[in-house]
PDB file of N, CA, C and O in Angstrom:
ATOM      1  N   MET A   1    -112.473 113.429  41.148  1.00  0.00           N
ATOM      2  CA  MET A   1    -111.840 113.817  39.916  1.00  0.00           C
ATOM      3  C   MET A   1    -112.878 113.766  38.796  1.00  0.00           C
ATOM      4  O   MET A   1    -113.657 112.817  38.700  1.00  0.00           O
ATOM      5  N   ARG A   2    -112.878 114.762  37.983  1.00  0.00           N
ATOM      6  CA  ARG A   2    -113.790 114.804  36.834  1.00  0.00           C
ATOM      7  C   ARG A   2    -113.277 113.901  35.728  1.00  0.00           C
ATOM      8  O   ARG A   2    -112.076 113.655  35.613  1.00  0.00           O
ATOM      9  N   LEU A   3    -114.197 113.414  34.923  1.00  0.00           N
ATOM     10  CA  LEU A   3    -113.808 112.542  33.816  1.00  0.00           C
ATOM     11  C   LEU A   3    -112.884 113.237  32.820  1.00  0.00           C
ATOM     12  O   LEU A   3    -111.985 112.609  32.261  1.00  0.00           O
ATOM     13  N   THR A   4    -113.102 114.519  32.598  1.00  0.00           N
ATOM     14  CA  THR A   4    -112.238 115.242  31.661  1.00  0.00           C
ATOM     15  C   THR A   4    -110.803 115.302  32.184  1.00  0.00           C
ATOM     16  O   THR A   4    -109.855 115.159  31.412  1.00  0.00           O
ATOM     17  N   GLU A   5    -110.642 115.511  33.481  1.00  0.00           N
ATOM     18  CA  GLU A   5    -109.307 115.529  34.074  1.00  0.00           C
ATOM     19  C   GLU A   5    -108.678 114.135  33.975  1.00  0.00           C
ATOM     20  O   GLU A   5    -107.500 113.997  33.646  1.00  0.00           O
ATOM     21  N   PHE A   6    -109.474 113.115  34.264  1.00  0.00           N
ATOM     22  CA  PHE A   6    -109.003 111.741  34.170  1.00  0.00           C
ATOM     23  C   PHE A   6    -108.515 111.438  32.754  1.00  0.00           C
ATOM     24  O   PHE A   6    -107.423 110.899  32.573  1.00  0.00           O
ATOM     25  N   GLN A   7    -109.315 111.780  31.763  1.00  0.00           N
ATOM     26  CA  GLN A   7    -108.935 111.522  30.369  1.00  0.00           C
ATOM     27  C   GLN A   7    -107.672 112.282  29.985  1.00  0.00           C
ATOM     28  O   GLN A   7    -106.816 111.752  29.277  1.00  0.00           O
ATOM     29  N   GLU A   8    -107.557 113.505  30.445  1.00  0.00           N
ATOM     30  CA  GLU A   8    -106.369 114.294  30.149  1.00  0.00           C
ATOM     31  C   GLU A   8    -105.120 113.642  30.748  1.00  0.00           C
ATOM     32  O   GLU A   8    -104.086 113.545  30.087  1.00  0.00           O
ATOM     33  N   LEU A   9    -105.225 113.197  32.005  1.00  0.00           N
ATOM     34  CA  LEU A   9    -104.096 112.519  32.644  1.00  0.00           C
ATOM     35  C   LEU A   9    -103.733 111.243  31.893  1.00  0.00           C
ATOM     36  O   LEU A   9    -102.556 110.982  31.644  1.00  0.00           O
ATOM     37  N   MET A  10    -104.732 110.453  31.534  1.00  0.00           N
ATOM     38  CA  MET A  10    -104.488 109.204  30.806  1.00  0.00           C
ATOM     39  C   MET A  10    -103.805 109.474  29.472  1.00  0.00           C
ATOM     40  O   MET A  10    -102.820 108.819  29.133  1.00  0.00           O
ATOM     41  N   HIS A  11    -104.323 110.430  28.719  1.00  0.00           N
ATOM     42  CA  HIS A  11    -103.762 110.731  27.405  1.00  0.00           C
ATOM     43  C   HIS A  11    -102.355 111.295  27.503  1.00  0.00           C
ATOM     44  O   HIS A  11    -101.508 110.997  26.661  1.00  0.00           O
ATOM     45  N   THR A  12    -102.099 112.097  28.509  1.00  0.00           N
ATOM     46  CA  THR A  12    -100.769 112.670  28.693  1.00  0.00           C
ATOM     47  C   THR A  12     -99.766 111.592  29.096  1.00  0.00           C
ATOM     48  O   THR A  12     -98.646 111.554  28.585  1.00  0.00           O
ATOM     49  N   GLU A  13    -100.168 110.734  29.998  1.00  0.00           N
ATOM     50  CA  GLU A  13     -99.254 109.707  30.520  1.00  0.00           C
ATOM     51  C   GLU A  13     -99.008 108.573  29.531  1.00  0.00           C
ATOM     52  O   GLU A  13     -97.870 108.132  29.372  1.00  0.00           O
ATOM     53  N   PHE A  14    -100.049 108.101  28.870  1.00  0.00           N
ATOM     54  CA  PHE A  14     -99.938 106.895  28.062  1.00  0.00           C
ATOM     55  C   PHE A  14    -100.100 107.114  26.558  1.00  0.00           C
ATOM     56  O   PHE A  14     -99.864 106.193  25.776  1.00  0.00           O
ATOM     57  N   GLY A  15    -100.494 108.304  26.146  1.00  0.00           N
ATOM     58  CA  GLY A  15    -100.793 108.551  24.740  1.00  0.00           C
ATOM     59  C   GLY A  15    -102.259 108.227  24.475  1.00  0.00           C
ATOM     60  O   GLY A  15    -102.845 107.383  25.153  1.00  0.00           O
ATOM     61  N   VAL A  16    -102.836 108.881  23.513  1.00  0.00           N
ATOM     62  CA  VAL A  16    -104.273 108.759  23.266  1.00  0.00           C
ATOM     63  C   VAL A  16    -104.676 107.323  22.930  1.00  0.00           C
ATOM     64  O   VAL A  16    -105.573 106.767  23.564  1.00  0.00           O
ATOM     65  N   ALA A  17    -104.027 106.730  21.949  1.00  0.00           N
ATOM     66  CA  ALA A  17    -104.426 105.387  21.505  1.00  0.00           C
ATOM     67  C   ALA A  17    -104.247 104.351  22.614  1.00  0.00           C
ATOM     68  O   ALA A  17    -105.141 103.541  22.859  1.00  0.00           O
ATOM     69  N   ARG A  18    -103.105 104.376  23.278  1.00  0.00           N
ATOM     70  CA  ARG A  18    -102.854 103.390  24.333  1.00  0.00           C
ATOM     71  C   ARG A  18    -103.804 103.594  25.508  1.00  0.00           C
ATOM     72  O   ARG A  18    -104.347 102.624  26.038  1.00  0.00           O
ATOM     73  N   ALA A  19    -104.010 104.833  25.918  1.00  0.00           N
ATOM     74  CA  ALA A  19    -104.896 105.121  27.047  1.00  0.00           C
ATOM     75  C   ALA A  19    -106.322 104.654  26.752  1.00  0.00           C
ATOM     76  O   ALA A  19    -106.961 104.024  27.595  1.00  0.00           O
ATOM     77  N   ASP A  20    -106.805 104.961  25.577  1.00  0.00           N
ATOM     78  CA  ASP A  20    -108.163 104.556  25.213  1.00  0.00           C
ATOM     79  C   ASP A  20    -108.283 103.028  25.177  1.00  0.00           C
ATOM     80  O   ASP A  20    -109.289 102.470  25.614  1.00  0.00           O
ATOM     81  N   SER A  21    -107.265 102.366  24.660  1.00  0.00           N
ATOM     82  CA  SER A  21    -107.264 100.911  24.618  1.00  0.00           C
ATOM     83  C   SER A  21    -107.205 100.318  26.031  1.00  0.00           C
ATOM     84  O   SER A  21    -107.915  99.359  26.332  1.00  0.00           O
ATOM     85  N   MET A  22    -106.376 100.879  26.878  1.00  0.00           N
ATOM     86  CA  MET A  22    -106.258 100.395  28.261  1.00  0.00           C
ATOM     87  C   MET A  22    -107.606 100.440  28.974  1.00  0.00           C
ATOM     88  O   MET A  22    -107.955  99.515  29.708  1.00  0.00           O
ATOM     89  N   LEU A  23    -108.345 101.491  28.763  1.00  0.00           N
ATOM     90  CA  LEU A  23    -109.623 101.655  29.460  1.00  0.00           C
ATOM     91  C   LEU A  23    -110.663 100.622  29.063  1.00  0.00           C
ATOM     92  O   LEU A  23    -111.501 100.239  29.879  1.00  0.00           O
ATOM     93  N   ILE A  24    -110.616 100.174  27.834  1.00  0.00           N
ATOM     94  CA  ILE A  24    -111.657  99.225  27.396  1.00  0.00           C
ATOM     95  C   ILE A  24    -111.172  97.781  27.341  1.00  0.00           C
ATOM     96  O   ILE A  24    -111.991  96.863  27.312  1.00  0.00           O
ATOM     97  N   ASP A  25    -109.860  97.559  27.326  1.00  0.00           N
ATOM     98  CA  ASP A  25    -109.323  96.210  27.156  1.00  0.00           C
ATOM     99  C   ASP A  25    -108.661  95.617  28.401  1.00  0.00           C
ATOM    100  O   ASP A  25    -108.726  94.407  28.614  1.00  0.00           O
ATOM    101  N   TYR A  26    -108.033  96.445  29.213  1.00  0.00           N
ATOM    102  CA  TYR A  26    -107.252  95.930  30.338  1.00  0.00           C
ATOM    103  C   TYR A  26    -108.127  95.786  31.591  1.00  0.00           C
ATOM    104  O   TYR A  26    -108.743  96.750  32.046  1.00  0.00           O
ATOM    105  N   VAL A  27    -108.170  94.575  32.133  1.00  0.00           N
ATOM    106  CA  VAL A  27    -108.917  94.334  33.370  1.00  0.00           C
ATOM    107  C   VAL A  27    -107.998  94.663  34.546  1.00  0.00           C
ATOM    108  O   VAL A  27    -106.941  94.053  34.710  1.00  0.00           O
ATOM    109  N   ILE A  28    -108.409  95.624  35.351  1.00  0.00           N
ATOM    110  CA  ILE A  28    -107.642  96.049  36.513  1.00  0.00           C
ATOM    111  C   ILE A  28    -107.875  95.024  37.624  1.00  0.00           C
ATOM    112  O   ILE A  28    -109.005  94.864  38.085  1.00  0.00           O
ATOM    113  N   PRO A  29    -106.825  94.332  38.056  1.00  0.00           N
ATOM    114  CA  PRO A  29    -107.005  93.285  39.064  1.00  0.00           C
ATOM    115  C   PRO A  29    -107.712  93.756  40.338  1.00  0.00           C
ATOM    116  O   PRO A  29    -108.509  93.012  40.909  1.00  0.00           O
ATOM    117  N   ALA A  30    -107.435  94.956  40.778  1.00  0.00           N
ATOM    118  CA  ALA A  30    -108.044  95.463  42.020  1.00  0.00           C
ATOM    119  C   ALA A  30    -109.562  95.586  41.914  1.00  0.00           C
ATOM    120  O   ALA A  30    -110.262  95.519  42.924  1.00  0.00           O
ATOM    121  N   PHE A  31    -110.071  95.765  40.703  1.00  0.00           N
ATOM    122  CA  PHE A  31    -111.506  95.954  40.504  1.00  0.00           C
ATOM    123  C   PHE A  31    -112.169  94.766  39.808  1.00  0.00           C
ATOM    124  O   PHE A  31    -113.391  94.624  39.848  1.00  0.00           O
ATOM    125  N   GLY A  32    -111.368  93.918  39.176  1.00  0.00           N
ATOM    126  CA  GLY A  32    -111.926  92.790  38.450  1.00  0.00           C
ATOM    127  C   GLY A  32    -112.717  93.183  37.221  1.00  0.00           C
ATOM    128  O   GLY A  32    -113.577  92.434  36.759  1.00  0.00           O
ATOM    129  N   ARG A  33    -112.429  94.338  36.702  1.00  0.00           N
ATOM    130  CA  ARG A  33    -113.117  94.851  35.506  1.00  0.00           C
ATOM    131  C   ARG A  33    -112.227  95.881  34.830  1.00  0.00           C
ATOM    132  O   ARG A  33    -111.205  96.289  35.381  1.00  0.00           O
ATOM    133  N   THR A  34    -112.615  96.291  33.650  1.00  0.00           N
ATOM    134  CA  THR A  34    -111.837  97.305  32.936  1.00  0.00           C
ATOM    135  C   THR A  34    -112.027  98.670  33.603  1.00  0.00           C
ATOM    136  O   THR A  34    -112.945  98.865  34.400  1.00  0.00           O
ATOM    137  N   GLY A  35    -111.155  99.594  33.264  1.00  0.00           N
ATOM    138  CA  GLY A  35    -111.281 100.940  33.805  1.00  0.00           C
ATOM    139  C   GLY A  35    -112.590 101.592  33.406  1.00  0.00           C
ATOM    140  O   GLY A  35    -113.234 102.261  34.214  1.00  0.00           O
ATOM    141  N   SER A  36    -112.974 101.396  32.175  1.00  0.00           N
ATOM    142  CA  SER A  36    -114.235 101.952  31.694  1.00  0.00           C
ATOM    143  C   SER A  36    -115.420 101.371  32.461  1.00  0.00           C
ATOM    144  O   SER A  36    -116.316 102.107  32.873  1.00  0.00           O
ATOM    145  N   ALA A  37    -115.426 100.060  32.652  1.00  0.00           N
ATOM    146  CA  ALA A  37    -116.510  99.399  33.391  1.00  0.00           C
ATOM    147  C   ALA A  37    -116.516  99.830  34.856  1.00  0.00           C
ATOM    148  O   ALA A  37    -117.578  99.981  35.461  1.00  0.00           O
ATOM    149  N   ALA A  38    -115.325 100.028  35.421  1.00  0.00           N
ATOM    150  CA  ALA A  38    -115.231 100.464  36.818  1.00  0.00           C
ATOM    151  C   ALA A  38    -115.848 101.849  36.990  1.00  0.00           C
ATOM    152  O   ALA A  38    -116.602 102.087  37.933  1.00  0.00           O
ATOM    153  N   ILE A  39    -115.527 102.748  36.086  1.00  0.00           N
ATOM    154  CA  ILE A  39    -116.091 104.104  36.147  1.00  0.00           C
ATOM    155  C   ILE A  39    -117.601 104.051  35.951  1.00  0.00           C
ATOM    156  O   ILE A  39    -118.347 104.726  36.660  1.00  0.00           O
ATOM    157  N   ASP A  40    -118.049 103.252  34.994  1.00  0.00           N
ATOM    158  CA  ASP A  40    -119.492 103.108  34.760  1.00  0.00           C
ATOM    159  C   ASP A  40    -120.207 102.539  35.981  1.00  0.00           C
ATOM    160  O   ASP A  40    -121.381 102.831  36.210  1.00  0.00           O
ATOM    161  N   ALA A  41    -119.496 101.724  36.768  1.00  0.00           N
ATOM    162  CA  ALA A  41    -120.081 101.123  37.973  1.00  0.00           C
ATOM    163  C   ALA A  41    -120.037 102.058  39.174  1.00  0.00           C
ATOM    164  O   ALA A  41    -120.504 101.704  40.257  1.00  0.00           O
ATOM    165  N   GLY A  42    -119.476 103.254  38.983  1.00  0.00           N
ATOM    166  CA  GLY A  42    -119.480 104.238  40.054  1.00  0.00           C
ATOM    167  C   GLY A  42    -118.179 104.398  40.812  1.00  0.00           C
ATOM    168  O   GLY A  42    -118.122 105.160  41.777  1.00  0.00           O
ATOM    169  N   ILE A  43    -117.132 103.700  40.402  1.00  0.00           N
ATOM    170  CA  ILE A  43    -115.833 103.863  41.050  1.00  0.00           C
ATOM    171  C   ILE A  43    -115.248 105.195  40.615  1.00  0.00           C
ATOM    172  O   ILE A  43    -115.259 105.538  39.433  1.00  0.00           O
ATOM    173  N   ASP A  44    -114.740 105.937  41.584  1.00  0.00           N
ATOM    174  CA  ASP A  44    -114.172 107.259  41.325  1.00  0.00           C
ATOM    175  C   ASP A  44    -113.041 107.154  40.296  1.00  0.00           C
ATOM    176  O   ASP A  44    -112.155 106.313  40.446  1.00  0.00           O
ATOM    177  N   PRO A  45    -113.057 107.988  39.264  1.00  0.00           N
ATOM    178  CA  PRO A  45    -111.975 107.970  38.277  1.00  0.00           C
ATOM    179  C   PRO A  45    -110.586 108.113  38.904  1.00  0.00           C
ATOM    180  O   PRO A  45    -109.612 107.586  38.366  1.00  0.00           O
ATOM    181  N   ARG A  46    -110.484 108.813  40.026  1.00  0.00           N
ATOM    182  CA  ARG A  46    -109.188 108.950  40.699  1.00  0.00           C
ATOM    183  C   ARG A  46    -108.668 107.584  41.153  1.00  0.00           C
ATOM    184  O   ARG A  46    -107.471 107.309  41.064  1.00  0.00           O
ATOM    185  N   GLU A  47    -109.571 106.734  41.636  1.00  0.00           N
ATOM    186  CA  GLU A  47    -109.169 105.392  42.067  1.00  0.00           C
ATOM    187  C   GLU A  47    -108.748 104.544  40.867  1.00  0.00           C
ATOM    188  O   GLU A  47    -107.807 103.756  40.957  1.00  0.00           O
ATOM    189  N   VAL A  48    -109.447 104.710  39.749  1.00  0.00           N
ATOM    190  CA  VAL A  48    -109.076 103.997  38.526  1.00  0.00           C
ATOM    191  C   VAL A  48    -107.712 104.482  38.056  1.00  0.00           C
ATOM    192  O   VAL A  48    -106.866 103.676  37.670  1.00  0.00           O
ATOM    193  N   TRP A  49    -107.494 105.785  38.086  1.00  0.00           N
ATOM    194  CA  TRP A  49    -106.207 106.374  37.702  1.00  0.00           C
ATOM    195  C   TRP A  49    -105.087 105.800  38.559  1.00  0.00           C
ATOM    196  O   TRP A  49    -104.062 105.372  38.030  1.00  0.00           O
ATOM    197  N   ARG A  50    -105.268 105.786  39.856  1.00  0.00           N
ATOM    198  CA  ARG A  50    -104.234 105.267  40.765  1.00  0.00           C
ATOM    199  C   ARG A  50    -103.965 103.789  40.517  1.00  0.00           C
ATOM    200  O   ARG A  50    -102.813 103.355  40.532  1.00  0.00           O
ATOM    201  N   ALA A  51    -105.012 103.024  40.291  1.00  0.00           N
ATOM    202  CA  ALA A  51    -104.840 101.593  40.039  1.00  0.00           C
ATOM    203  C   ALA A  51    -104.067 101.359  38.739  1.00  0.00           C
ATOM    204  O   ALA A  51    -103.178 100.509  38.690  1.00  0.00           O
ATOM    205  N   LEU A  52    -104.398 102.101  37.702  1.00  0.00           N
ATOM    206  CA  LEU A  52    -103.684 101.953  36.438  1.00  0.00           C
ATOM    207  C   LEU A  52    -102.231 102.401  36.570  1.00  0.00           C
ATOM    208  O   LEU A  52    -101.331 101.772  36.013  1.00  0.00           O
ATOM    209  N   CYS A  53    -102.007 103.469  37.297  1.00  0.00           N
ATOM    210  CA  CYS A  53    -100.633 103.934  37.519  1.00  0.00           C
ATOM    211  C   CYS A  53     -99.819 102.864  38.233  1.00  0.00           C
ATOM    212  O   CYS A  53     -98.670 102.610  37.872  1.00  0.00           O
ATOM    213  N   ALA A  54    -100.403 102.244  39.233  1.00  0.00           N
ATOM    214  CA  ALA A  54     -99.705 101.190  39.974  1.00  0.00           C
ATOM    215  C   ALA A  54     -99.415  99.996  39.069  1.00  0.00           C
ATOM    216  O   ALA A  54     -98.318  99.440  39.108  1.00  0.00           O
ATOM    217  N   GLU A  55    -100.377  99.607  38.268  1.00  0.00           N
ATOM    218  CA  GLU A  55    -100.217  98.452  37.389  1.00  0.00           C
ATOM    219  C   GLU A  55     -99.170  98.678  36.304  1.00  0.00           C
ATOM    220  O   GLU A  55     -98.471  97.746  35.908  1.00  0.00           O
ATOM    221  N   PHE A  56     -99.063  99.904  35.828  1.00  0.00           N
ATOM    222  CA  PHE A  56     -98.165 100.200  34.720  1.00  0.00           C
ATOM    223  C   PHE A  56     -96.911 100.961  35.150  1.00  0.00           C
ATOM    224  O   PHE A  56     -96.258 101.613  34.336  1.00  0.00           O
ATOM    225  N   ASP A  57     -96.586 100.869  36.441  1.00  0.00           N
ATOM    226  CA  ASP A  57     -95.333 101.408  36.994  1.00  0.00           C
ATOM    227  C   ASP A  57     -95.097 102.890  36.707  1.00  0.00           C
ATOM    228  O   ASP A  57     -93.975 103.301  36.413  1.00  0.00           O
ATOM    229  N   VAL A  58     -96.148 103.676  36.795  1.00  0.00           N
ATOM    230  CA  VAL A  58     -96.011 105.124  36.683  1.00  0.00           C
ATOM    231  C   VAL A  58     -95.420 105.614  38.013  1.00  0.00           C
ATOM    232  O   VAL A  58     -95.905 105.235  39.080  1.00  0.00           O
ATOM    233  N   PRO A  59     -94.379 106.450  37.956  1.00  0.00           N
ATOM    234  CA  PRO A  59     -93.804 106.956  39.211  1.00  0.00           C
ATOM    235  C   PRO A  59     -94.850 107.645  40.070  1.00  0.00           C
ATOM    236  O   PRO A  59     -95.672 108.409  39.566  1.00  0.00           O
ATOM    237  N   ARG A  60     -94.817 107.375  41.361  1.00  0.00           N
ATOM    238  CA  ARG A  60     -95.824 107.888  42.296  1.00  0.00           C
ATOM    239  C   ARG A  60     -95.966 109.402  42.277  1.00  0.00           C
ATOM    240  O   ARG A  60     -97.040 109.919  42.585  1.00  0.00           O
ATOM    241  N   VAL A  61     -94.927 110.112  41.929  1.00  0.00           N
ATOM    242  CA  VAL A  61     -95.023 111.580  41.905  1.00  0.00           C
ATOM    243  C   VAL A  61     -95.988 112.072  40.839  1.00  0.00           C
ATOM    244  O   VAL A  61     -96.414 113.226  40.884  1.00  0.00           O
ATOM    245  N   ARG A  62     -96.347 111.214  39.873  1.00  0.00           N
ATOM    246  CA  ARG A  62     -97.277 111.610  38.817  1.00  0.00           C
ATOM    247  C   ARG A  62     -98.699 111.093  39.067  1.00  0.00           C
ATOM    248  O   ARG A  62     -99.578 111.304  38.232  1.00  0.00           O
ATOM    249  N   TRP A  63     -98.938 110.430  40.186  1.00  0.00           N
ATOM    250  CA  TRP A  63    -100.275 109.932  40.504  1.00  0.00           C
ATOM    251  C   TRP A  63    -101.104 111.090  40.941  1.00  0.00           C
ATOM    252  O   TRP A  63    -102.280 110.921  41.265  1.00  0.00           O
TER     253      TRP A  63
END
């Protein structure tokens, strides 16, 4: 998944301000780091997207 697609999904699902805050502030338990740090470390944005969706109870049909 491209970063632009990832950002679009995040902004659509959570809103711009919340999505941006989630990426830099929320530590994803599965990765032990924030979404931004996970992507910077080479984790596929799709995996970060799925992890955030699971953590924030996004219905699976939107993953």
